[in-house]
C-alpha positions in Angstrom: 0.3 0.0 -0.5 1.5 3.5 -1.0 1.6 6.5 1.7 -0.9 8.0 -0.6 -3.6 5.1 -0.1 -2.5 4.2 3.6 -3.8 8.2 4.5 -6.6 7.9 2.2 -7.7 4.5 4.6 -6.7 6.4 8.1 -9.0 9.0 6.7 -12.2 6.8 5.7 -11.6 5.1 9.6 -11.9 8.5 11.4 -15.1 9.4 12.7 -17.7 12.0 11.0 -16.7 15.3 12.3 -13.1 15.1 13.0 -10.7 17.4 12.3 -7.9 16.6 10.5 -4.5 18.8 9.5 -2.1 17.8 7.1 0.7 18.7 10.1 -1.1 16.3 11.9 -1.3 13.8 9.9 2.2 14.0 8.7 3.4 13.9 12.3 0.8 10.5 12.6 2.0 8.5 9.8 5.1 9.8 9.0 5.3 11.2 5.5 5.7 14.5 3.9 3.6 16.9 4.4 3.3 17.7 0.7 2.0 13.9 0.8 -0.2 14.7 3.2 -1.8 17.7 1.6 -2.0 15.4 -1.5 -4.0 12.8 0.2 -6.8 14.9 1.8 -7.1 17.2 -1.8 -8.1 13.8 -3.0 -9.9 12.9 0.2 -11.9 16.0 -0.6 -12.8 15.7 -4.7 -13.8 11.9 -3.1 -16.3 13.3 -0.6 -14.6 12.1 2.6 -13.2 15.3 3.8 -14.6 19.5 3.6 -12.8 22.3 3.8 -15.0 24.9 5.7 -13.9 28.7 6.0 -12.5 29.2 9.9 -13.4 25.8 10.8 -10.6 24.0 8.7 -11.0 20.6 7.1 -13.4 18.1 8.8 -14.1 14.8 7.9 -17.5 14.1 6.8 -20.0 11.4 6.1 -19.8 10.1 2.5 -23.0 9.8 0.6 -23.6 7.4 -2.0 -24.0 8.9 -5.7 -27.6 8.1 -5.5 -28.6 10.0 -2.3 -26.4 13.2 -3.4 -28.7 15.9 -4.1 -27.9 18.0 -7.6 
């Protein structure tokens, strides 16, 4: 498993509502901040996390495609 995949798997296991940061993931998993940043951005694109103004990045509930509103 690549470091990138390891970070995504870690994010998937976090409870909904948990705040995450590049630095905390970098330190906890022993990866570079650049790798952590890219993985968080991918997780955001997948809908695992959401970046909110003044709140930071938060683990959110992943909606199934059929449940998403357009």
